[in-house]
N, C-alpha and C positions, 0 to 999 in steps of 0.2 A: 692579934687579935687571941685571946683566949678561952676555950672550949669546955664547958663541966659538961664530962661523960655522961651519956646517961642510956639505955638500954631500950632497942627498939625492937617490936615485932616482925623481924626482919626474918630473921631463920627458927624455926621451928626446931626442938631437939628435946630428947627425955633425957636425963639423967640414968646410967650405967656404968656406976662405979666410976671410973678416974675418968671415961670417955661418957658422948654425948651420941646419941643416936637420932640421926635426921625425922622427921614426922611429915608425914604430909599434910600440906596446908588443908585439902579440903578432907579427908578424913580422919587425919590422927594416927595413922598406921607408922608403927615403925619400922615396917618390912619394904625399905626405900633402896633403889638401886641407880645407880648411874646409868644413863645410857650414852651420853653424848657427850664431851670436851671443847670448847672450842674458842681458840685464840685468836683475835684481830691486833698487832703489836700497834703503837703507834710508828707514823713518820707516814711520807709521803708515798714511800713503795705500796702498800698496799698490800691486798694477801689476805687469804685465813687459813690456818691451820685448823683441825679437828680430827680428833679420835673417837673412834666407835667399835661396835662389834666386828666391822668389816676391816678396821684396823687404822693407822695413818693416812689421812688422805691434807694434799696442800692443791690448794686454789689460789692460785696466784694474780687469777683475772679479776679476784673482787675487790673495790673500792667504795666501800662506803660511810665509814666514819675515818676522821683525823686523829681521833685519839687510842688507846690501848680499853680491849673490850675483853671480857674471857666470860665464858655461859657455859655454867655446870647445867645440860639437862637431863631429870632424876625421872622417876617413874615407884608410884608403889605397887604392889602385888593385886591391887583390886583395879590399875588400869589407869589411874589419874596422873598426867604427866603437867611439868613442872620445871621451872630454872628458877636458879642463881644467877645473876650476871654482875660484874664489876666491871666497872669502867671510869676512865677518870674525865674529869670534866673540870678545866679551867682549874688544873691545878690541885683538884681534890679526885678522890675514889670514891663514889657512890657504889652502894650494894643493894639490887632490888629483886625484887622474888617476883616475877609472871607466872600464872596457872594458863596453859594451854589452850583455852577454851574461851572464844571468844576476844582476844585480850589485845587491844592497839595500843599500837607502841609509837615512839617518836618517829619522825621522819627519817629514811638510812637504816634506823635503830630494828625495823621491823626485819628487813632483809637477816643482818647479821642473825635472830633470833630464828629467821624460816631456815638458814645456815646450817644452825646447830639442831633444826631440825630433821632437815632431813635432805644437806647437801647444798653447798653454795651456791648463789646465784650473784648476779650480775647487778 
């Protein structure tokens, strides 16, 4: 099956020379910084690895997804918090944006977002 490429408004960015600056999806601010990166590898072993201002954390007890998930949590200078999520799903990689204000996630997937927000949970 062939697919035509299309541009979808998932990542918001402003062109700045040869690079792009991420924009806050709520206020449009270019003053966006990463807070935490989380990775849940594919496979039966489970576990989650995340990096934040406190360092590198590994939680081998987490079992929530069978496919790989990568979460990058960001915040803007005005205090808005949001995540970009890449996850595998039946051979495809999906990219999603989640704003952290009453977002409803898929069953099991919310646990990964919660882990990205403040620590892994079972």
